[in-house]
N, C-alpha and C positions, 0 to 999 in steps of 0.2 A: 092164296091167302089162307084157305082152310088147311092146306098141307103145312104151312108155317105154324099155324096155331097148334095143330096136333103135334108137330115136332117139338115145339116149345113145351107143351104139356108133358110129353114123354121125357124130355131132358130134365124138367123139374122133378118128376117122380124118381128118376134115376139118381139125381143129386140128393134127394131126400133119403133114399135108401142108403147111399154112401155115408151120409151124416149119421143115420141111425146105427149103422154097423160100427162106425168109429166110436160113437158114444157107448155102445155095448162093450166094445173091446176095452175102453177105458174103465168101465165098471168092473170088468172081469180081471183087471190087473191086480195080481196078488202082492205086488211090491209096494203098493200104496194103500192108504186108508183114509176114510173121511174123518176129519177132525172138526168137531162142533165147538162153537163158543169162542173161536179165536179170529174169525174173519172181521176185517174192517168193513165199515159201511161201503157198499158198492163193490166189494172185492170178493164176494162169495163165489163158489164154483158152480153151483147149480140150484135147481128149484128148491123151495122151502115153503113155509107158511105164507099164503097170500100172494105168491108170484110164481112164475114158471120159468125163470131164466137166470143165468149167471149175471152177477153184477147188479142185482136189484135189491140187495139187503139195505135196510134203512138205518140200522144202528150198529155200532161197534160191539163185538163180543156177544151177539145174540146167540143164545143157546140152541136155536133151531137152524142156524146158518152154518155151513161147513165149507172147508177147503180140503183138497187132496194133498196129503203130505206123505213122505216116505214112511213105510211101515215102522212102527216103534217110536216115531218122532212125537206124535200127539201127546203121549203120556209125559213127555218132557217139557211141554209148553204149559205155562201157568194158565189155568182156566180151560185147558183143552180136555175134550172128552170124545171117545169113539162112539158115543151114543147121544142122541138129542137130549137136551136138558129141558 
């Protein structure tokens, strides 16, 4: 039983490391940019004011919520900004 518990804990830590590495790679992607102020409620891509996860925005077009878009696209979207409002 103790071995199973330790194995489960190690598997969880390894999975967490893989998720962190994937998140970092997504942040380093130079072909996309964060576009603030255009996300629909519940459709944001990541953490912002008052919450720590994607899909938790409460209002449409909140200037502090963002979605990833192809680089150069945000400036073409009405209300879009590459920095928080």
